[in-house]
C-alpha positions as protocol buffer text, in pm:
chain_id: "A"
residue {
  index: 1
  type: UNK
  ca { x: 1488 y: -1809 z: -2276 }
}
residue {
  index: 2
  type: UNK
  ca { x: 1185 y: -1774 z: -2048 }
}
residue {
  index: 3
  type: UNK
  ca { x: 974 y: -1462 z: -2083 }
}
residue {
  index: 4
  type: UNK
  ca { x: 772 y: -1296 z: -1813 }
}
residue {
  index: 5
  type: UNK
  ca { x: 498 y: -1070 z: -1943 }
}
residue {
  index: 6
  type: UNK
  ca { x: 399 y: -779 z: -1722 }
}
residue {
  index: 7
  type: UNK
  ca { x: 227 y: -529 z: -1952 }
}
residue {
  index: 8
  type: UNK
  ca { x: 104 y: -314 z: -1661 }
}
residue {
  index: 9
  type: UNK
  ca { x: 469 y: -226 z: -1581 }
}
residue {
  index: 10
  type: UNK
  ca { x: 489 y: -17 z: -1899 }
}
residue {
  index: 11
  type: UNK
  ca { x: 288 y: 252 z: -1721 }
}
residue {
  index: 12
  type: UNK
  ca { x: 565 y: 275 z: -1460 }
}
residue {
  index: 13
  type: UNK
  ca { x: 838 y: 286 z: -1724 }
}
residue {
  index: 14
  type: UNK
  ca { x: 676 y: 552 z: -1943 }
}
residue {
  index: 15
  type: UNK
  ca { x: 483 y: 750 z: -1685 }
}
residue {
  index: 16
  type: UNK
  ca { x: 633 y: 1079 z: -1575 }
}
residue {
  index: 17
  type: UNK
  ca { x: 666 y: 1074 z: -1200 }
}
residue {
  index: 18
  type: UNK
  ca { x: 472 y: 1368 z: -1057 }
}
residue {
  index: 19
  type: UNK
  ca { x: 639 y: 1599 z: -810 }
}
residue {
  index: 20
  type: UNK
  ca { x: 544 y: 1606 z: -446 }
}
residue {
  index: 21
  type: UNK
  ca { x: 401 y: 1363 z: -197 }
}
residue {
  index: 22
  type: UNK
  ca { x: 176 y: 1081 z: -322 }
}
residue {
  index: 23
  type: UNK
  ca { x: -19 y: 1078 z: 5 }
}
residue {
  index: 24
  type: UNK
  ca { x: -87 y: 1452 z: -3 }
}
residue {
  index: 25
  type: UNK
  ca { x: -184 y: 1440 z: -372 }
}
residue {
  index: 26
  type: UNK
  ca { x: -421 y: 1154 z: -295 }
}
residue {
  index: 27
  type: UNK
  ca { x: -561 y: 1329 z: 12 }
}
residue {
  index: 28
  type: UNK
  ca { x: -631 y: 1646 z: -186 }
}
residue {
  index: 29
  type: UNK
  ca { x: -729 y: 1480 z: -514 }
}
residue {
  index: 30
  type: UNK
  ca { x: -1074 y: 1398 z: -642 }
}
residue {
  index: 31
  type: UNK
  ca { x: -995 y: 1069 z: -819 }
}
residue {
  index: 32
  type: UNK
  ca { x: -949 y: 799 z: -555 }
}
residue {
  index: 33
  type: UNK
  ca { x: -930 y: 527 z: -820 }
}
residue {
  index: 34
  type: UNK
  ca { x: -639 y: 696 z: -996 }
}
residue {
  index: 35
  type: UNK
  ca { x: -465 y: 747 z: -660 }
}
residue {
  index: 36
  type: UNK
  ca { x: -552 y: 389 z: -554 }
}
residue {
  index: 37
  type: UNK
  ca { x: -720 y: 518 z: -238 }
}
residue {
  index: 38
  type: UNK
  ca { x: -958 y: 260 z: -97 }
}
residue {
  index: 39
  type: UNK
  ca { x: -1077 y: 424 z: 222 }
}
residue {
  index: 40
  type: UNK
  ca { x: -1074 y: 755 z: 408 }
}
residue {
  index: 41
  type: UNK
  ca { x: -1129 y: 831 z: 775 }
}
residue {
  index: 42
  type: UNK
  ca { x: -1121 y: 1160 z: 961 }
}
residue {
  index: 43
  type: UNK
  ca { x: -742 y: 1149 z: 998 }
}
residue {
  index: 44
  type: UNK
  ca { x: -608 y: 881 z: 763 }
}
residue {
  index: 45
  type: UNK
  ca { x: -634 y: 716 z: 424 }
}
residue {
  index: 46
  type: UNK
  ca { x: -575 y: 367 z: 291 }
}
residue {
  index: 47
  type: UNK
  ca { x: -387 y: 347 z: -37 }
}
residue {
  index: 48
  type: UNK
  ca { x: -284 y: 46 z: -242 }
}
residue {
  index: 49
  type: UNK
  ca { x: 87 y: 30 z: -315 }
}
residue {
  index: 50
  type: UNK
  ca { x: 128 y: 93 z: -689 }
}
residue {
  index: 51
  type: UNK
  ca { x: 448 y: -118 z: -691 }
}
residue {
  index: 52
  type: UNK
  ca { x: 362 y: -386 z: -434 }
}
residue {
  index: 53
  type: UNK
  ca { x: 577 y: -660 z: -289 }
}
residue {
  index: 54
  type: UNK
  ca { x: 274 y: -890 z: -313 }
}
residue {
  index: 55
  type: UNK
  ca { x: -93 y: -847 z: -401 }
}
residue {
  index: 56
  type: UNK
  ca { x: -283 y: -678 z: -121 }
}
residue {
  index: 57
  type: UNK
  ca { x: 10 y: -455 z: -15 }
}
residue {
  index: 58
  type: UNK
  ca { x: -164 y: -156 z: 146 }
}
residue {
  index: 59
  type: UNK
  ca { x: -39 y: 164 z: 307 }
}
residue {
  index: 60
  type: UNK
  ca { x: -214 y: 363 z: 578 }
}
residue {
  index: 61
  type: UNK
  ca { x: -107 y: 726 z: 606 }
}
residue {
  index: 62
  type: UNK
  ca { x: -222 y: 1016 z: 820 }
}
residue {
  index: 63
  type: UNK
  ca { x: -366 y: 1311 z: 632 }
}
residue {
  index: 64
  type: UNK
  ca { x: -115 y: 1538 z: 797 }
}
residue {
  index: 65
  type: UNK
  ca { x: 218 y: 1557 z: 617 }
}
residue {
  index: 66
  type: UNK
  ca { x: 480 y: 1452 z: 872 }
}
residue {
  index: 67
  type: UNK
  ca { x: 764 y: 1204 z: 873 }
}
residue {
  index: 68
  type: UNK
  ca { x: 765 y: 1155 z: 1250 }
}
residue {
  index: 69
  type: UNK
  ca { x: 548 y: 956 z: 1487 }
}
residue {
  index: 70
  type: UNK
  ca { x: 632 y: 1221 z: 1749 }
}
residue {
  index: 71
  type: UNK
  ca { x: 433 y: 1477 z: 1551 }
}
residue {
  index: 72
  type: UNK
  ca { x: 109 y: 1278 z: 1549 }
}
residue {
  index: 73
  type: UNK
  ca { x: -167 y: 1371 z: 1789 }
}
residue {
  index: 74
  type: UNK
  ca { x: -303 y: 1085 z: 1997 }
}
residue {
  index: 75
  type: UNK
  ca { x: -627 y: 1072 z: 1796 }
}
residue {
  index: 76
  type: UNK
  ca { x: -430 y: 1057 z: 1469 }
}
residue {
  index: 77
  type: UNK
  ca { x: -213 y: 772 z: 1596 }
}
residue {
  index: 78
  type: UNK
  ca { x: -513 y: 583 z: 1730 }
}
residue {
  index: 79
  type: UNK
  ca { x: -701 y: 619 z: 1402 }
}
residue {
  index: 80
  type: UNK
  ca { x: -394 y: 508 z: 1206 }
}
residue {
  index: 81
  type: UNK
  ca { x: -377 y: 186 z: 1408 }
}
residue {
  index: 82
  type: UNK
  ca { x: -753 y: 125 z: 1404 }
}
residue {
  index: 83
  type: UNK
  ca { x: -745 y: 166 z: 1026 }
}
residue {
  index: 84
  type: UNK
  ca { x: -455 y: -80 z: 1002 }
}
residue {
  index: 85
  type: UNK
  ca { x: -664 y: -329 z: 1200 }
}
residue {
  index: 86
  type: UNK
  ca { x: -954 y: -277 z: 957 }
}
residue {
  index: 87
  type: UNK
  ca { x: -717 y: -339 z: 665 }
}
residue {
  index: 88
  type: UNK
  ca { x: -599 y: -664 z: 820 }
}
residue {
  index: 89
  type: UNK
  ca { x: -958 y: -775 z: 880 }
}
residue {
  index: 90
  type: UNK
  ca { x: -1053 y: -705 z: 517 }
}
residue {
  index: 91
  type: UNK
  ca { x: -742 y: -873 z: 375 }
}
residue {
  index: 92
  type: UNK
  ca { x: -805 y: -1175 z: 600 }
}
residue {
  index: 93
  type: UNK
  ca { x: -1158 y: -1209 z: 464 }
}
residue {
  index: 94
  type: UNK
  ca { x: -1064 y: -1164 z: 98 }
}
residue {
  index: 95
  type: UNK
  ca { x: -710 y: -1293 z: 48 }
}
residue {
  index: 96
  type: UNK
  ca { x: -665 y: -1534 z: 342 }
}
residue {
  index: 97
  type: UNK
  ca { x: -293 y: -1473 z: 397 }
}
residue {
  index: 98
  type: UNK
  ca { x: -92 y: -1690 z: 632 }
}
residue {
  index: 99
  type: UNK
  ca { x: 62 y: -1387 z: 803 }
}
residue {
  index: 100
  type: UNK
  ca { x: 158 y: -1021 z: 771 }
}
residue {
  index: 101
  type: UNK
  ca { x: 448 y: -782 z: 775 }
}
residue {
  index: 102
  type: UNK
  ca { x: 311 y: -460 z: 923 }
}
residue {
  index: 103
  type: UNK
  ca { x: 532 y: -165 z: 999 }
}
residue {
  index: 104
  type: UNK
  ca { x: 683 y: 176 z: 939 }
}
residue {
  index: 105
  type: UNK
  ca { x: 1010 y: 258 z: 764 }
}
residue {
  index: 106
  type: UNK
  ca { x: 1096 y: 586 z: 937 }
}
residue {
  index: 107
  type: UNK
  ca { x: 1364 y: 784 z: 755 }
}
residue {
  index: 108
  type: UNK
  ca { x: 1563 y: 716 z: 440 }
}
residue {
  index: 109
  type: UNK
  ca { x: 1824 y: 513 z: 630 }
}
residue {
  index: 110
  type: UNK
  ca { x: 1546 y: 275 z: 737 }
}
residue {
  index: 111
  type: UNK
  ca { x: 1433 y: 223 z: 378 }
}
residue {
  index: 112
  type: UNK
  ca { x: 1153 y: 478 z: 357 }
}
residue {
  index: 113
  type: UNK
  ca { x: 1091 y: 558 z: -9 }
}
residue {
  index: 114
  type: UNK
  ca { x: 877 y: 852 z: 101 }
}
residue {
  index: 115
  type: UNK
  ca { x: 1051 y: 963 z: 418 }
}
residue {
  index: 116
  type: UNK
  ca { x: 872 y: 1294 z: 473 }
}
residue {
  index: 117
  type: UNK
  ca { x: 519 y: 1148 z: 501 }
}
residue {
  index: 118
  type: UNK
  ca { x: 504 y: 853 z: 736 }
}
residue {
  index: 119
  type: UNK
  ca { x: 293 y: 557 z: 634 }
}
residue {
  index: 120
  type: UNK
  ca { x: 229 y: 212 z: 769 }
}
residue {
  index: 121
  type: UNK
  ca { x: 283 y: -80 z: 531 }
}
residue {
  index: 122
  type: UNK
  ca { x: 47 y: -376 z: 554 }
}
residue {
  index: 123
  type: UNK
  ca { x: 192 y: -662 z: 353 }
}
residue {
  index: 124
  type: UNK
  ca { x: 1 y: -992 z: 350 }
}
residue {
  index: 125
  type: UNK
  ca { x: 226 y: -1298 z: 332 }
}
residue {
  index: 126
  type: UNK
  ca { x: 177 y: -1657 z: 225 }
}
residue {
  index: 127
  type: UNK
  ca { x: 389 y: -1965 z: 281 }
}
residue {
  index: 128
  type: UNK
  ca { x: 629 y: -1984 z: -14 }
}
residue {
  index: 129
  type: UNK
  ca { x: 578 y: -1628 z: -143 }
}
residue {
  index: 130
  type: UNK
  ca { x: 954 y: -1582 z: -133 }
}
residue {
  index: 131
  type: UNK
  ca { x: 1017 y: -1851 z: -391 }
}
residue {
  index: 132
  type: UNK
  ca { x: 1307 y: -1883 z: -634 }
}
residue {
  index: 133
  type: UNK
  ca { x: 1166 y: -1609 z: -860 }
}
residue {
  index: 134
  type: UNK
  ca { x: 1209 y: -1351 z: -585 }
}
residue {
  index: 135
  type: UNK
  ca { x: 1525 y: -1488 z: -427 }
}
residue {
  index: 136
  type: UNK
  ca { x: 1729 y: -1577 z: -738 }
}
residue {
  index: 137
  type: UNK
  ca { x: 1564 y: -1383 z: -1018 }
}
residue {
  index: 138
  type: UNK
  ca { x: 1486 y: -1065 z: -826 }
}
residue {
  index: 139
  type: UNK
  ca { x: 1140 y: -1084 z: -985 }
}
residue {
  index: 140
  type: UNK
  ca { x: 802 y: -1073 z: -817 }
}
residue {
  index: 141
  type: UNK
  ca { x: 506 y: -1248 z: -972 }
}
residue {
  index: 142
  type: UNK
  ca { x: 175 y: -1081 z: -890 }
}
residue {
  index: 143
  type: UNK
  ca { x: -123 y: -1295 z: -987 }
}
residue {
  index: 144
  type: UNK
  ca { x: -382 y: -1017 z: -1005 }
}
residue {
  index: 145
  type: UNK
  ca { x: -374 y: -679 z: -1180 }
}
residue {
  index: 146
  type: UNK
  ca { x: -396 y: -375 z: -952 }
}
residue {
  index: 147
  type: UNK
  ca { x: -715 y: -250 z: -1117 }
}
residue {
  index: 148
  type: UNK
  ca { x: -897 y: -578 z: -1053 }
}
residue {
  index: 149
  type: UNK
  ca { x: -775 y: -596 z: -697 }
}
residue {
  index: 150
  type: UNK
  ca { x: -872 y: -232 z: -638 }
}
residue {
  index: 151
  type: UNK
  ca { x: -1232 y: -307 z: -741 }
}
residue {
  index: 152
  type: UNK
  ca { x: -1244 y: -617 z: -524 }
}
residue {
  index: 153
  type: UNK
  ca { x: -1106 y: -446 z: -213 }
}
residue {
  index: 154
  type: UNK
  ca { x: -1302 y: -124 z: -266 }
}
residue {
  index: 155
  type: UNK
  ca { x: -1623 y: -323 z: -239 }
}
residue {
  index: 156
  type: UNK
  ca { x: -1514 y: -453 z: 102 }
}
residue {
  index: 157
  type: UNK
  ca { x: -1394 y: -116 z: 233 }
}
residue {
  index: 158
  type: UNK
  ca { x: -1731 y: 25 z: 125 }
}
residue {
  index: 159
  type: UNK
  ca { x: -1897 y: -211 z: 374 }
}
residue {
  index: 160
  type: UNK
  ca { x: -1667 y: -105 z: 660 }
}
């Protein structure tokens, strides 16, 4: 039998899931590293996905807790999109993906895991990243630990 070792997953298995919104906790918290926040603007934050589809999976969320695009002020929406563009530029320079999936899952029926605080997913993609491991084994192989990737990306967001 083949074995896949993913020791960083033990944190997910054993960790008690805190109550409330991860984006609001991150916004209000004082430990960006623990929250995986890479960047803050006047109206938005960039957070790494703790359980990513692929390495480099980022989320951009407005500070304001809302699940609807209709609720965003024009300046909040503009800053959300400008921040997404910055994320793409940084990921292009560091990870060199072949493409992206960028979008919102609005509402539980659309697949939103956190439906009450909208957030934009930025998922870099590479040719072949949906290989047999993902398709047949329902397993994702991430080549870099989150902590290492956080340090690498934080350096680049610090130059933004």
